[in-house]
ZADOTOR-314220 format. One record per residue (C-alpha): x, y, z. Coordinates in Angstrom, 2 decimals, padded with zeros to 5 digits, m for minus. Each point is the difference from the previous one (the first is absolute). Layout:
{{X; Y; Z}}
...
END
This chain:
{{032.06; m016.12; m002.49}}
{{000.02; m000.74; m003.73}}
{{m001.01; m003.60; 000.67}}
{{m002.97; 001.11; 002.11}}
{{m001.11; 002.43; m002.72}}
{{000.18; m002.70; m002.66}}
{{m001.95; m002.43; 002.19}}
{{m002.62; 002.65; 000.65}}
{{m000.39; 000.79; m003.71}}
{{m000.38; m003.70; m000.82}}
{{m002.59; m000.46; 002.73}}
{{m001.99; 003.03; m001.18}}
{{000.09; m001.25; m003.59}}
{{m001.43; m003.34; 001.15}}
{{m002.75; 001.66; 002.01}}
{{m000.95; 002.35; m002.84}}
{{m000.66; m002.99; m002.25}}
{{m002.59; m001.25; 002.47}}
{{m001.82; 003.35; 000.06}}
{{m000.51; 000.06; m003.76}}
{{m002.67; m002.66; 000.44}}
{{m003.40; 001.62; m000.30}}
{{m003.05; m001.24; 001.88}}
{{m002.38; 000.51; 002.88}}
{{002.83; m000.49; 002.50}}
{{001.43; 003.36; m001.10}}
{{m002.78; 001.78; 001.87}}
{{m000.04; 000.72; 003.72}}
{{m001.84; m002.38; 002.29}}
{{m001.69; 000.44; 003.38}}
{{001.12; m002.45; 002.68}}
{{m001.97; m001.04; 003.08}}
{{002.92; m000.25; 002.42}}
{{003.79; 000.23; 000.35}}
{{000.48; m003.73; m000.52}}
{{m001.12; 000.38; m003.65}}
{{002.89; 002.32; m000.84}}
{{002.53; m001.51; m002.40}}
{{003.16; m001.35; 001.63}}
{{002.03; 002.94; m001.35}}
{{m002.08; 002.35; 002.18}}
{{m000.03; m002.07; 003.18}}
{{002.24; 000.96; 002.93}}
{{000.01; 000.02; 003.83}}
{{m000.57; 003.78; m000.13}}
{{m003.18; m000.46; m002.04}}
{{m001.22; m002.77; 002.33}}
{{000.66; 002.20; 003.04}}
{{m001.90; 002.88; m001.59}}
{{m003.04; m002.20; m000.63}}
{{000.09; m001.20; 003.61}}
{{000.27; 003.56; 001.30}}
{{m002.60; 001.75; m002.17}}
{{m003.19; m001.01; m001.79}}
{{000.68; m000.04; m003.75}}
{{m003.16; 001.10; m001.80}}
{{001.13; m000.30; m003.63}}
{{002.84; m001.77; m001.83}}
{{000.61; 000.70; m003.69}}
{{002.77; m002.00; m001.66}}
{{001.63; 001.10; m003.27}}
{{001.84; m002.24; m002.48}}
{{003.53; 000.82; m001.20}}
{{000.09; 002.81; m002.55}}
{{002.28; 001.74; m002.48}}
{{000.09; 003.59; 001.27}}
{{m000.50; 002.44; m002.88}}
{{000.81; m002.82; m002.38}}
{{003.59; m000.39; 001.20}}
{{000.70; m000.53; 003.72}}
{{m001.04; m003.25; 001.66}}
{{m002.13; 000.37; 003.13}}
{{m000.45; m003.15; 002.16}}
{{m003.26; m001.09; 001.58}}
{{m001.59; 002.59; 002.27}}
{{m002.89; 000.30; 002.42}}
{{m001.83; 002.74; 001.86}}
{{m001.38; m000.75; 003.46}}
{{m002.51; 002.37; 001.57}}
{{m000.97; 000.26; 003.65}}
{{m002.60; 002.45; 001.38}}
{{002.05; 003.03; m001.06}}
{{003.50; m001.16; m000.97}}
{{001.58; m001.52; m003.10}}
{{002.81; m002.55; m000.31}}
{{001.86; m000.59; m003.26}}
{{001.76; m003.32; m000.64}}
{{002.56; m000.31; m002.80}}
{{001.51; m003.39; m000.77}}
{{003.68; m000.61; m000.71}}
{{001.37; m001.17; m003.33}}
{{002.01; m002.63; 001.90}}
{{m001.60; m003.18; 001.33}}
{{m000.33; m000.40; 003.78}}
{{000.56; 003.71; 000.71}}
{{m002.57; 001.80; 002.14}}
{{m002.12; 002.72; m001.62}}
{{000.50; 003.69; 000.58}}
{{m002.67; 001.24; 002.44}}
{{m001.01; 003.69; 000.06}}
{{m002.56; 001.13; 002.58}}
{{m001.83; 003.27; m000.63}}
{{m002.08; 001.39; 002.83}}
{{m003.15; 001.81; m001.07}}
{{000.46; 002.51; 002.82}}
{{003.45; 000.80; m001.45}}
{{m001.10; 000.39; m003.63}}
{{001.69; 002.91; m001.79}}
{{m001.63; m000.43; m003.41}}
{{m001.61; m002.60; m002.24}}
{{000.02; 000.12; m003.80}}
{{m001.97; m002.38; m002.23}}
{{000.26; m000.20; m003.80}}
{{m002.90; m001.65; m001.85}}
{{000.53; 000.08; m003.79}}
{{m002.00; m002.56; m001.94}}
{{001.46; m003.35; 001.26}}
{{003.14; 001.58; 001.46}}
{{000.10; 000.85; 003.68}}
{{002.72; 001.32; 002.27}}
{{m000.22; 000.48; 003.75}}
{{002.39; 002.26; 001.92}}
{{m000.29; 000.37; 003.76}}
{{002.41; 001.99; 002.18}}
{{m000.26; m000.09; 003.78}}
{{002.09; 000.78; 003.06}}
{{002.56; m002.73; 000.61}}
{{002.28; m000.88; 002.90}}
{{002.71; 002.51; m000.94}}
{{m000.80; 000.95; m003.62}}
{{m003.26; 000.16; m001.98}}
{{m001.09; m003.44; m001.21}}
{{m001.15; m000.30; m003.62}}
{{m001.83; m002.69; m001.94}}
{{m000.38; 000.23; m003.77}}
{{m001.54; m002.79; m002.04}}
{{m001.66; m000.61; m003.35}}
{{m003.20; m001.99; m000.26}}
{{m002.70; m000.92; m002.47}}
{{m002.98; 002.30; 000.62}}
{{m002.27; m003.04; 000.00}}
{{001.15; m000.26; 003.64}}
{{m001.12; 003.54; 000.89}}
{{m003.36; m001.11; 001.41}}
{{001.92; m002.19; 002.47}}
{{002.31; 002.85; 001.05}}
{{m002.19; 003.10; 000.07}}
{{m001.91; m000.67; 003.24}}
{{003.12; m001.02; 001.94}}
{{001.97; 003.03; m001.23}}
{{m002.85; 002.25; 001.14}}
{{000.26; m001.61; 003.43}}
{{003.69; 000.99; 000.05}}
{{m000.97; 003.58; m000.91}}
{{m002.72; 000.02; 002.64}}
{{002.60; m000.83; 002.67}}
{{001.81; 003.29; m000.70}}
{{m002.76; 002.34; 001.12}}
{{m001.83; 001.00; 003.14}}
{{m003.69; m000.65; 000.56}}
{{m002.04; 001.31; m002.96}}
{{m002.09; 003.12; 000.45}}
{{m002.88; m001.48; m001.96}}
{{m001.35; m003.58; m000.15}}
{{002.50; m002.37; m001.63}}
{{m002.56; m001.05; m002.61}}
{{m000.51; 003.59; m001.18}}
{{001.95; 002.76; m001.77}}
{{m000.60; 003.74; m000.21}}
{{001.09; 003.07; m001.98}}
{{000.75; 003.52; 001.14}}
{{m002.05; 002.66; m001.86}}
{{003.01; 001.21; m002.04}}
{{001.12; m003.56; m000.82}}
{{m003.54; m000.92; m001.08}}
{{m000.01; 002.80; m002.59}}
{{003.40; m001.01; m001.38}}
{{m000.98; m003.68; 000.04}}
{{m002.99; 000.67; m002.25}}
{{002.31; 001.51; m002.63}}
{{002.29; m003.05; m000.25}}
{{000.13; m002.22; m003.11}}
{{m002.21; m003.07; 000.43}}
{{002.91; m002.40; 000.37}}
{{001.50; 002.01; 002.86}}
{{m003.30; 000.62; 001.80}}
{{m000.51; m003.77; m000.05}}
{{003.62; m000.44; 001.11}}
{{m000.64; 002.17; 003.06}}
{{m003.00; m002.13; 000.95}}
{{001.70; m003.36; m000.58}}
{{003.61; 000.65; 001.04}}
{{000.59; 003.52; 001.25}}
{{m002.41; 000.61; 002.85}}
{{000.44; m002.76; 002.56}}
{{m002.85; m000.96; 002.37}}
{{m000.38; 002.37; 002.93}}
{{001.86; 002.82; m001.82}}
{{m001.10; 003.50; m000.99}}
{{001.29; 001.51; m003.23}}
{{001.27; 003.44; 001.05}}
{{001.83; 001.23; m003.13}}
{{000.85; m001.14; m003.51}}
{{002.07; 001.27; m002.93}}
{{m000.21; m001.53; m003.48}}
{{002.76; 000.26; m002.61}}
{{m000.91; m000.84; m003.62}}
{{002.68; m001.74; m002.03}}
{{002.51; 002.26; m001.76}}
{{002.04; m000.51; m003.16}}
{{002.48; 001.69; m002.31}}
{{000.22; m000.04; m003.77}}
{{002.50; m002.47; m001.42}}
{{001.24; m000.03; m003.62}}
{{m002.70; 002.59; m000.76}}
{{m002.76; m002.55; m000.78}}
{{000.09; m002.02; 003.24}}
{{m000.76; 000.62; 003.64}}
{{002.26; m001.34; 002.72}}
{{m001.60; m000.49; 003.45}}
{{001.78; 001.68; 002.90}}
{{m002.28; m000.33; 003.03}}
{{m002.91; m002.39; 000.54}}
{{m003.47; 000.76; 001.33}}
{{000.47; 000.33; 003.77}}
{{m002.40; 000.62; 002.88}}
{{001.22; 001.09; 003.44}}
{{m002.34; m000.60; 002.94}}
{{000.20; 001.18; 003.58}}
{{m002.23; m002.08; 002.26}}
{{m000.35; m000.13; 003.77}}
{{003.02; m002.24; 000.57}}
{{001.68; m000.38; m003.41}}
{{001.49; 001.70; m003.00}}
{{m001.15; m002.14; m002.93}}
{{001.29; 000.16; m003.58}}
{{m001.92; m001.51; m002.93}}
{{001.96; m000.06; m003.26}}
{{m000.05; m001.47; m003.44}}
{{003.19; m001.46; m001.42}}
{{001.52; 002.33; m002.57}}
{{m000.47; m002.36; m002.97}}
{{m002.85; m002.24; 001.24}}
{{m003.33; 001.59; 000.89}}
{{m001.69; m003.33; 000.84}}
{{000.88; m000.30; 003.66}}
{{001.09; 001.78; 003.15}}
{{003.00; 000.90; 002.11}}
{{m001.26; 000.46; 003.56}}
{{002.00; 001.47; 002.88}}
{{m001.05; 000.29; 003.65}}
{{002.04; 002.15; 002.40}}
{{m001.08; 000.33; 003.67}}
{{m000.11; 003.71; 000.80}}
{{001.53; m000.45; 003.44}}
{{003.25; m001.08; m001.72}}
{{000.30; 003.10; m002.18}}
{{002.64; 002.33; 001.44}}
{{m000.28; 002.41; m002.93}}
{{000.05; 000.38; m003.78}}
{{002.66; 001.40; m002.31}}
{{m000.52; 001.38; m003.49}}
{{002.83; 000.24; m002.53}}
{{m000.49; 001.25; m003.61}}
{{001.57; m002.37; m002.53}}
{{m000.52; 001.55; m003.42}}
{{m003.28; m001.22; m001.50}}
{{m001.30; m001.25; 003.36}}
{{000.45; 000.38; 003.75}}
{{001.18; m002.69; 002.40}}
{{m002.19; m000.21; 003.09}}
{{001.80; m001.83; 002.82}}
{{m002.12; m001.12; 002.96}}
{{002.31; m000.27; 003.02}}
{{m001.03; m002.91; 002.22}}
{{001.31; m000.64; 003.52}}
{{m000.92; m002.63; 002.55}}
{{001.92; m001.13; 003.08}}
{{003.13; 001.88; m001.09}}
{{m000.04; m001.63; m003.45}}
{{m000.49; 001.95; m003.22}}
{{m001.05; m000.70; m003.59}}
{{m001.19; 002.10; m002.93}}
{{m002.98; m000.46; m002.28}}
{{000.44; 001.89; m003.29}}
{{m002.41; 001.19; m002.68}}
{{000.43; 001.84; m003.28}}
{{m002.60; 002.75; m000.42}}
{{m000.52; 003.16; m002.03}}
{{000.57; 003.31; 001.78}}
{{m003.70; 001.00; 000.11}}
{{m000.89; m003.30; 001.70}}
{{002.80; 000.44; 002.54}}
{{m001.18; 003.52; 000.83}}
{{m003.61; m001.13; 000.47}}
{{001.15; m002.86; 002.23}}
{{002.29; 002.33; 001.99}}
{{m002.94; 002.25; 000.87}}
{{m002.08; m002.95; 001.18}}
{{002.83; m001.59; 002.00}}
{{001.08; 003.21; 001.74}}
{{m003.63; 000.87; 000.75}}
{{m000.20; m003.26; 001.98}}
{{003.13; 000.86; 001.99}}
{{002.55; m001.92; m002.06}}
{{003.66; 000.97; m000.39}}
{{001.17; 001.07; m003.49}}
{{003.38; 000.93; m001.50}}
{{000.77; 001.29; m003.49}}
{{003.44; m001.00; m001.28}}
{{001.99; 001.69; m002.80}}
{{m000.32; m001.14; m003.59}}
{{002.03; m003.16; m000.58}}
{{001.22; 001.37; m003.33}}
{{001.15; 003.28; 001.53}}
END
């Protein structure tokens, strides 16, 4: 066991040295077909997938240093009409890549972080026996390659739209609240929040909150956050606590939401969205102030959603 650990550490150290090289090859690239994948991402399973389904988009990612420390081998995302396949290479030569298939119809939630040049994609979907999860960093230069295909995955989660797919609409109450939003968030709703064919039914906006620190300074506690309830999704648009230039976007199909739980946690409340699909369960959590939670509770219950208030965690 010790020998294997030492060999692994040596191999990772070698691979990290290669990643420190900077250049155009550090960005993602779009491939025309499976045969263009690097050898580390080729396998009989990938070949069989391409023969079975029409692959509409292939985006290959170079090796990376995750959060400046952990080595991540070469990766690729393959998109069919409504599904996503993640390929992760091995650190050892001649080993097949790890293949994770995520069905759009089984999507539980999708979360995308876009902060300046830093991007992170998290997708959780129903798996064979347990929920399948993909989490990967990427340079946001690649976002224009990914955005359309990820929307296709989201589109596969819902029934036929009630309005034309090239249109959106607002309920009367949502329209009034929408007009009061800060400019950045009203634009965010148009660009990211309200997907084609969706109606915005409700929204709740939470301004950022802070507490005084060392008398002269302000310490941020909660970021600007917008909760949306559309025809088929709960959508969350957030800023990162310390970086206002960007977005954290979350899409949760409403038909997966079994209920919501609220637990006070001192200066904030923890909102836990309980997701269930095919007997499998996951949680999506948010930190919100109590007034925001109460406003969201009223909207969610009004639309027939289940809600549970839990005792204070500090009690």
